[in-house]
C-alpha positions in Angstrom: 68.3 -1.7 16.4 68.9 0.0 19.8 67.2 3.0 21.1 69.0 5.5 23.2 67.9 8.4 25.5 71.4 9.7 26.1 71.6 13.1 24.3 74.2 15.1 26.2 74.6 18.4 24.1 72.9 20.2 21.2 75.2 22.4 19.1 73.8 24.3 16.1 72.9 21.5 13.7 74.7 18.8 15.6 73.4 16.6 18.5 75.9 14.6 20.6 74.7 11.3 22.2 76.4 8.7 24.5 76.4 5.1 23.1 77.7 1.6 24.4 78.3 0.0 21.0 80.4 0.8 17.9 78.5 3.3 15.6 79.7 3.5 12.0 80.5 6.9 10.3 77.8 8.2 7.9 75.1 5.7 9.6 71.6 7.1 9.5 69.8 8.1 12.6 66.1 8.7 13.4 65.5 11.0 16.3 62.2 10.9 17.9 61.3 14.2 20.0 59.1 14.5 23.1 56.3 15.9 20.8 56.4 12.6 18.7 58.0 14.3 15.6 60.6 12.0 13.9 63.8 13.7 12.4 66.5 12.2 10.2 70.2 12.6 11.0 73.6 11.1 10.0 76.5 10.2 12.1 79.1 12.8 11.4 81.8 11.6 14.0 81.9 8.4 15.9 84.4 8.0 18.8 84.3 5.6 21.9 81.1 6.2 23.9 80.0 9.2 21.9 78.6 10.1 18.6 78.0 13.5 16.7 74.9 13.4 14.8 73.9 16.2 12.1 70.2 16.5 11.8 68.9 17.3 8.4 65.6 19.0 9.5 67.5 21.2 12.1 67.6 20.7 15.8 64.4 22.7 16.8 62.5 20.6 19.2 65.1 18.3 20.2 65.9 18.1 23.8 67.5 15.7 26.2 64.3 13.6 26.4 64.4 12.8 22.7 65.1 9.2 21.6 67.9 8.3 19.1 67.9 5.2 17.0 70.6 3.9 14.8 69.4 2.3 11.6 72.7 0.4 10.9 72.9 1.6 7.3 74.2 4.7 5.4 71.9 7.1 3.5 70.7 5.8 0.3 68.8 7.2 -2.7 65.6 5.3 -4.1 66.3 5.4 -7.8 64.2 4.5 -10.9 63.8 5.8 -14.4 60.3 7.1 -13.1 62.1 9.7 -11.3 62.2 11.7 -14.6 59.7 14.6 -14.5 59.4 14.5 -10.7 60.4 17.4 -8.3 62.0 16.3 -5.0 63.2 18.1 -1.9 66.9 18.2 -0.8 66.8 14.8 0.7 65.1 13.1 -2.1 61.5 13.1 -1.0 58.7 13.9 -3.5 57.1 17.4 -3.0 55.4 17.7 -6.3 51.9 16.0 -5.1 53.0 12.9 -7.4 52.6 9.4 -6.4 55.1 7.8 -4.2 58.2 6.7 -5.9 58.6 2.7 -6.2 62.4 2.4 -6.4 64.1 -0.2 -8.5 67.2 0.1 -6.3 68.3 2.1 -3.4 71.8 3.2 -4.0 74.5 4.6 -1.3 74.7 8.4 -1.9 78.5 8.4 -1.5 78.7 6.6 -4.7 81.8 4.6 -6.0 84.8 6.4 -7.4 85.4 5.8 -11.0 88.4 3.5 -11.5 90.8 5.8 -13.7 91.6 2.8 -15.7 88.2 2.5 -16.7 87.5 6.1 -17.5 86.8 6.9 -20.9 88.4 10.2 -22.3 85.6 13.0 -22.9 85.5 13.9 -26.4 81.9 14.0 -27.7 80.1 17.4 -27.9 77.0 18.5 -25.9 75.3 21.4 -27.7 73.7 24.0 -25.4 72.3 26.2 -27.9 74.5 29.2 -26.3 76.9 30.6 -28.9 79.5 31.8 -26.3 79.8 28.2 -25.0 79.3 26.2 -28.2 81.5 28.3 -30.4 84.2 29.4 -27.7 84.2 27.0 -24.7 82.6 23.9 -26.0 81.0 21.5 -23.5 82.2 17.8 -23.8 80.2 14.9 -22.5 81.8 13.7 -19.2 83.3 17.2 -18.4 82.8 19.4 -15.6 82.5 23.0 -16.5 81.5 25.4 -13.8 79.9 28.8 -14.1 81.6 31.4 -12.1 79.2 34.2 -11.3 78.7 36.8 -8.7 75.8 38.1 -6.6 73.0 39.7 -8.7 74.2 38.2 -11.9 71.7 36.3 -14.2 73.4 33.0 -13.8 69.9 31.3 -12.8 68.7 32.4 -16.1 71.8 30.8 -18.0 71.4 27.6 -15.9 67.7 27.5 -17.0 68.6 28.2 -20.6 71.2 25.5 -20.8 68.8 22.9 -19.0 66.2 23.7 -21.4 68.2 23.7 -24.7 71.1 21.2 -24.0 71.0 18.2 -26.3 73.4 15.5 -27.7 73.7 16.1 -31.5 73.3 12.7 -33.6 76.9 11.7 -34.4 77.9 11.8 -38.0 79.3 8.8 -39.8 79.1 7.0 -36.6 80.2 3.2 -36.8 78.2 2.3 -33.8 75.0 0.3 -34.3 73.3 2.3 -31.3 70.3 4.3 -32.0 71.7 7.1 -29.7 71.2 7.4 -26.0 68.6 9.6 -24.5 69.2 12.8 -22.9 68.4 13.9 -19.4 68.8 16.9 -17.0 69.2 16.7 -13.3 68.9 19.9 -11.6 70.0 20.4 -8.0 69.1 23.6 -6.2 70.9 24.4 -2.8 69.9 27.3 -0.8 68.0 29.1 -3.4 65.2 31.5 -2.5 61.4 30.5 -3.1 61.2 33.2 -5.8 64.1 31.4 -7.7 62.6 28.2 -7.0 59.2 29.3 -8.6 60.9 30.9 -11.6 62.9 27.6 -12.2 59.6 25.6 -12.0 57.6 27.9 -14.1 60.4 27.8 -17.0 60.6 23.9 -16.6 56.8 23.4 -16.7 56.5 26.1 -19.7 58.9 24.7 -21.8 58.3 21.1 -21.1 61.7 20.5 -20.0 60.5 18.8 -16.7 59.6 15.7 -18.7 63.4 14.8 -19.2 64.5 16.3 -15.9 64.7 15.4 -12.1 64.6 18.4 -9.9 65.9 18.6 -6.3 65.0 21.7 -4.4 66.7 22.8 -1.2 65.5 26.3 -0.2 67.1 29.1 1.7 64.7 28.4 4.6 65.5 24.7 4.6 68.0 23.4 7.1 71.7 24.2 5.7 72.6 20.6 6.7 70.4 19.3 4.0 72.6 21.0 1.7 75.4 18.7 2.2 73.2 15.6 1.2 71.5 17.4 -1.9 74.3 17.2 -4.4 75.1 13.7 -3.3 71.4 12.7 -4.1 71.6 14.4 -7.3 74.7 12.5 -8.5 73.6 9.2 -7.3 70.5 9.7 -9.4 72.6 10.8 -12.4 74.9 7.8 -12.2 72.1 5.3 -12.1 70.5 6.9 -15.1 73.9 7.3 -17.0 75.6 4.1 -16.1 72.6 1.6 -15.7 69.9 3.1 -18.2 72.4 4.5 -20.8 71.1 8.2 -20.6 73.4 11.1 -21.2 73.0 13.2 -17.9 73.7 16.8 -17.6 73.9 17.8 -13.9 73.5 21.5 -13.1 74.3 22.3 -9.3 73.4 25.6 -8.0 74.7 27.2 -5.8 77.9 25.7 -4.9 78.8 28.7 -2.5 75.6 27.9 -0.4 76.9 24.2 -0.1 80.4 25.4 1.0 78.7 27.8 3.6 76.8 24.7 4.9 80.2 22.9 5.2 81.6 26.0 7.1 78.7 26.1 9.3 79.0 22.3 10.5 82.7 22.9 10.9 82.1 25.8 13.2 79.6 23.8 15.4 82.2 20.8 15.7 84.7 23.5 16.7 87.3 22.4 13.9 90.4 24.4 13.3 89.4 26.6 10.3 91.1 26.8 6.9 91.3 29.9 4.6 88.6 32.2 5.2 87.0 30.1 7.8 86.1 27.2 5.5 87.2 23.6 6.5 90.6 22.5 5.6 89.0 19.5 3.9 86.8 21.6 1.6 89.1 20.7 -1.3 88.6 17.0 -0.9 84.9 17.4 -0.3 84.5 19.2 -3.6 86.7 16.8 -5.4 84.6 14.0 -4.1 81.4 15.7 -5.8 83.1 17.1 -9.0 85.0 13.7 -9.9 81.6 11.9 -10.2 81.5 13.3 -13.6 82.7 11.2 -16.4 82.3 8.2 -18.8 83.0 4.7 -18.1 84.4 2.3 -20.7 81.8 -0.2 -21.9 78.9 2.1 -20.8 76.8 4.1 -23.3 75.8 6.8 -20.8 77.6 9.9 -19.5 77.6 12.3 -16.4 78.5 15.8 -17.1 78.5 18.5 -14.7 77.9 22.4 -14.7 78.3 23.5 -11.1 77.2 27.2 -10.6 79.0 29.3 -8.0 78.5 32.8 -6.8 82.1 34.2 -6.2 81.9 36.3 -2.9 82.8 40.0 -3.8 83.3 38.8 -7.4 86.7 37.5 -6.3 87.9 34.4 -8.2 90.9 34.0 -5.8 88.3 33.3 -3.0 88.6 29.6 -1.9 85.6 28.4 -3.3 86.2 29.2 -7.1 89.9 28.8 -6.5 89.4 25.2 -5.3 86.7 24.7 -8.0 89.2 25.7 -10.7 91.8 23.4 -9.7 89.5 20.3 -9.7 87.4 21.2 -12.9 88.3 21.5 -16.6 87.7 25.1 -17.1 85.0 27.7 -16.1 82.5 30.2 -17.7 82.6 33.6 -16.6 79.3 35.6 -16.2 80.5 39.1 -16.3 78.9 42.0 -14.3 80.1 44.7 -16.7 78.5 42.9 -19.8 75.5 42.3 -17.6 75.1 46.0 -16.9 75.3 46.7 -20.7 72.1 44.4 -21.1 73.9 41.5 -22.8 72.1 38.2 -22.4 73.8 35.9 -21.4 76.7 38.3 -20.2 79.3 35.6 -20.6 82.9 37.0 -20.8 84.8 34.8 -23.3 88.2 36.1 -22.4 88.8 34.5 -19.0 86.4 31.6 -19.7 88.1 28.4 -20.6 87.0 24.7 -21.5 90.2 22.4 -21.4 88.6 19.6 -23.2 87.2 21.9 -26.2 89.8 20.8 -28.7 88.9 17.2 -28.0 85.2 17.7 -28.8 85.2 19.6 -31.8 86.2 19.1 -35.4 85.7 16.6 -38.2 83.8 13.6 -37.1 82.9 15.0 -33.7 80.6 17.9 -34.3 78.4 18.6 -37.4 80.8 21.4 -38.3 84.4 22.0 -37.9 85.4 25.1 -36.1 88.5 25.3 -38.3 90.2 27.6 -36.0 87.3 30.2 -35.9 87.0 30.2 -32.2 90.9 30.9 -31.9 90.6 33.8 -34.2 87.5 35.6 -32.7 89.2 35.1 -29.2 92.3 36.9 -30.4 90.4 39.6 -32.2 88.2 40.4 -29.4 91.1 40.4 -27.0 92.8 42.9 -29.3 89.7 45.0 -29.7 89.5 44.9 -25.6 93.1 46.3 -25.4 92.4 49.0 -27.8 89.3 50.1 -25.9 91.6 51.1 -23.0 93.8 52.9 -25.4 90.9 54.8 -26.9 90.1 56.1 -23.4 93.5 57.8 -23.5 94.1 59.0 -27.0 90.6 58.8 -28.7 89.3 56.8 -31.5 90.6 59.4 -34.2 94.3 58.6 -33.2 94.1 55.0 -34.1 94.9 53.5 -37.4 92.2 51.9 -39.9 93.3 48.4 -38.7 92.7 49.3 -35.1 89.3 50.7 -35.8 88.5 47.6 -37.6 89.3 45.4 -34.3 87.3 47.9 -32.2 84.2 47.6 -34.6 84.8 43.8 -34.2 84.8 43.8 -30.4 81.5 45.8 -30.4 80.0 43.5 -33.0 81.2 40.4 -31.2 79.5 41.4 -28.0 76.1 42.5 -29.7 75.7 39.7 -32.3 77.7 36.8 -31.0 77.4 36.9 -27.3 74.1 38.9 -26.8 71.6 36.1 -28.2 68.8 36.4 -25.4 67.8 33.6 -23.0 65.2 32.4 -25.2 67.2 31.9 -28.3 68.6 28.5 -29.1 71.3 28.5 -31.8 72.5 25.2 -33.4 76.3 24.9 -34.1 75.9 26.0 -37.9 74.2 29.1 -36.8 76.9 30.0 -34.4 79.6 29.4 -36.9 77.8 31.4 -39.6 77.7 34.5 -37.1 81.3 33.9 -36.3 82.4 34.0 -40.1 80.2 37.2 -40.4 82.2 38.7 -37.9 85.7 37.5 -39.0 84.6 38.9 -42.5 84.9 42.4 -40.9 88.7 41.9 -40.8 91.1 41.9 -43.6 91.8 38.3 -44.9 95.5 38.8 -44.2 94.6 39.3 -40.3 93.1 35.8 -40.2 96.3 33.9 -39.2 94.6 31.3 -37.1 92.2 29.8 -39.5 92.9 27.3 -42.0 93.2 28.6 -45.5 90.8 26.2 -46.9 88.1 27.4 -44.6 88.9 31.2 -45.4 88.4 30.4 -49.3 85.1 28.9 -48.5 83.5 30.9 -45.7 85.1 34.3 -45.8 82.5 37.1 -47.0 84.0 39.8 -49.0 81.9 43.1 -49.1 80.4 44.1 -52.2 82.8 47.1 -53.0 85.9 44.7 -52.4 84.2 42.0 -54.5 83.6 44.5 -57.4 87.2 45.6 -57.2 88.4 42.0 -57.4 86.0 41.2 -60.3 87.4 44.4 -62.2 91.0 43.3 -61.7 90.1 40.0 -63.1 
């Protein structure tokens, strides 16, 4: 292990040093300052005679008298099942005053890409307890389903609710002899405020969710460079628990916008040619390397499911971060500012939301109850009610037909009864479907053209007056 005192330049989070040997890309570096402080870094660029090092703790205190040591290995995450219940910083070091972690293995944080041939198609349900997700945009094991939000919206509360409530329902009529894999949540926070961090930790401890969770915390005042490492630490831990310990792992990453801002900062320090809105041209590839680490592998019981959360700058879903995320992932959940201003909790707008794998994860034999077209019918009815709201603003409600007024009533009831459940309420799928049928029963039977006839006969609720008319006719 050679030691150099050849620092030539310090630029933002980067340190440039001259070397006389070949240095590997991503190699870990220790920098010892003149004050005796040891900082960690990673080789970002290596060329003949010069290397660029990104320093995780920031370059404060580093000068040309500092010593640089190249350790000859890439960054690794110490992994063990005992990580459950622990709180770590963005670089994977314990910050919960607990004992030192004794790892079973040390795994490379870059990870290994899942061979497409070995991937198992995601088609098993994860129950979040949130009706707008379970009933309308179902999450499936091995899926990556981001939450699109904007500044000031309660996406953190939704993230905490999902982390607290998410579970894998016991499979019905399963031919497997397994007793069921355990469920774990890995929570990766990037660039959040100390206040948000305290809220997350209080909620995890209050509800007992911390016992089955691993928490990584990179705060807003921590170095931005560390944010580029945090999601890789998170996903390495998730892959270990899923594919070596047979856990079903739900990974929640917040906030991916802060991660992308760190990429932009590093790109600017390297004087790279910027892409759209100043972000690096390789941001699509970088995000894909993270998101594509979700999935299932044939022959392994565990799974890695991702819910990345990002705040769209200016609430603009054409911004590069949500735009590229949408290309890579299988759908999105929208947190809506208008619904939030009305006081709905959680303010999920189901119309632009989408889960592309939903149809593969619901239905007979896959969930404990068959949707039977309920979600499609509610989506269509709510969309029509939304269109009619615009018309009411022009002509008034009195000018609408009785049918149109029923759709308007449906849209109002859908928001207040189905979507607005509160951040503390955990609904199972049967309860979600019961509420769905209560709402659909507000519409005439002949309007339910997206639901199987057998389900209409079994679950449609006729009001008392209509029932009396039918009985009298009989």
